[in-house]
N, C-alpha and C positions, 0 to 999 in steps of 0.2 A: 072650460078654462083653457086658455092658450098661453103657452110659454114661448116667447120669441127670443132667440139667441142671434144677435146681429153679426154679420161678417164671418160666418162660420160655414164650413163644408161638412163637418162631422166626419166620423170615421167610416171607412168602407170595409166590407167583409173581406175584400181582396187584400187590403193592407193588413187587416187585423190577423188573418190567418195565412199570411204569405210565408210562413216558416221562420219568421224572425224569432229572436230570443224572447223568452217569457217576460223579461222586464219591459220590452217594448210594448207588448200587449197590456201589461199592467199599467204602464204610463198612459196608454190610450184610454183605458177603462177609467183611470183616476181623473184624467183631463175631462172626459165626457161627463162624469158625475159632478165635477167642480163647475163646469159650464152651466149645467142644468140648475144646480143649486144657486149659482150667482144670479140667475135671472128669475128665480121664484119670488113671488110675493111673500114677504116674511110673515104675513098674517094668514096664510093659506091654511085651511083645515083639510085633513085628508078625506077623501071620498069614503063614505060608509056603505057603498054599494058596488056592484060589478060595473066596470067601465070599459069603454073602447078607447084605444089610443091611436091617433093618426099623426105620423111624423112626415112632414113635408120639408124637403130641402130645396131651397131656391138657390141655384148656382149662378154665378156671374157669367160663366160660359161653360161649354163642354159638360153638360150634366151627366152624372152617373146614371146607370140603370137603376130603376127604383128597387130592384131586388138586391142591389149591392150596398144599399144604405144600411148601416149597422145600427138598427134601432134598439137593439138589446142594451147596448151601453147607455143610451139616452134614457130608456125606460128604467133601468136600474137606478139612475140618478133621481127618479121621482120618489123612491122609497126613503124614508117613511113619511115624507112631508105631504105628498099628494095622494099616494096609494099606500095601503098597509103593506102589501107585498106584490110581487109580480107574477105569482102563479095563477092558475086558472080559476081559483076562487075569487080573484079580484080583477083580473083582466080577461075579458071575453074574447077580444079581438084586437090585434095590432096590425096596422097597415102603413106602408111607406109609399111616398109619392115623390117624384123628381120633377122639378120645374126649373125654368130659367127666369131670372130677374137681374138684368145687367146693372140696374141702379141700386137695388137693395137686396144683395145676397144675404141669406139667413137660414136658420132652422126654425121651424114652427112645430111645437109639440102640442097637439090638442087632446085634451082628456075630457070625455063626455060620459054621462051615465049611460049604460047599456039599456036599450029599450026592451 
């Protein structure tokens, strides 16, 4: 399953933990969850197995480092519609990737059964 969120950069770890007020972090968390849920197929059934999650952000320009992509907030948005929970009983592996697409910037969240 791939969830595509168009025209988004997503949160960065630097921004999320830059020492800002807790309400700023809460707003970033809430926004990430709302974005994920807005682009979910309403008929999706949660995976009943362990999954791997791949988060790829396609930036219009000046891509972030892949380790600066705050995938946690996006993965939290998958609960409980795509995954039951985000602990190690349900997610084996989470990976981030940073790319450039000047024409179609977006976030792609791919969830696949673990092999």
